[in-house]
C-alpha positions in Angstrom: 9.5 -15.9 -10.3 8.3 -12.3 -10.7 7.4 -10.8 -7.3 4.0 -9.5 -8.5 3.0 -13.0 -9.6 4.2 -14.5 -6.3 2.2 -12.0 -4.3 -0.9 -12.3 -6.4 -0.9 -16.1 -6.2 -0.2 -15.9 -2.4 -3.2 -13.6 -2.0 -5.4 -15.9 -4.0 -4.2 -18.9 -2.0 -5.0 -17.2 1.3 -8.5 -16.3 0.0 -9.1 -19.9 -1.1 -8.0 -21.2 2.3 -10.2 -18.7 4.2 -13.1 -19.6 1.9 -12.6 -23.3 2.5 -12.2 -23.0 6.2 -15.3 -20.9 6.6 -17.3 -23.2 4.4 -16.2 -26.2 6.5 -17.2 -24.3 9.6 -20.7 -24.0 8.3 -20.8 -20.5 6.9 -22.8 -21.1 3.8 -24.7 -17.8 3.2 -23.9 -14.9 1.0 -21.8 -13.5 3.8 -19.2 -16.2 3.1 -17.4 -14.3 0.4 -17.3 -11.0 2.3 -15.9 -12.6 5.5 -13.4 -14.6 3.4 -12.2 -11.4 1.7 -11.8 -9.6 5.1 -10.0 -12.6 6.7 -7.7 -13.2 3.8 -6.9 -9.5 3.6 -5.9 -9.4 7.3 -3.9 -12.6 6.9 -2.1 -11.2 3.9 -1.2 -8.0 5.8 0.5 -10.1 8.5 1.8 -13.0 6.5 2.9 -11.5 3.2 4.9 -8.5 4.2 8.1 -9.8 2.7 6.3 -10.4 -0.7 4.6 -7.0 -0.5 8.0 -5.3 0.1 9.5 -7.2 -2.9 6.7 -6.0 -5.1 7.2 -2.4 -3.9 10.9 -2.6 -4.5 10.3 -4.0 -8.1 7.9 -1.2 -8.9 10.2 1.5 -7.4 13.2 0.2 -9.4 11.1 0.2 -12.5 10.0 3.8 -12.0 13.5 5.0 -11.3 15.1 3.4 -14.3 16.1 5.9 -17.0 14.0 5.6 -20.1 15.8 4.5 -23.2 
């Protein structure tokens, strides 16, 4: 599967998990989305480094290809 798709789906999955856990813990105000975004961002920084590197490499390879 394409690295960009894998990374994007992984980020969305982490957001959904963070949202669900926070909801189950009782956070049911408008702050829920903001906290879920921050937590999923921090988790993705730690957990998805391999996928992020794969996306970076794919983009770099694409930019360095000769046009033709």
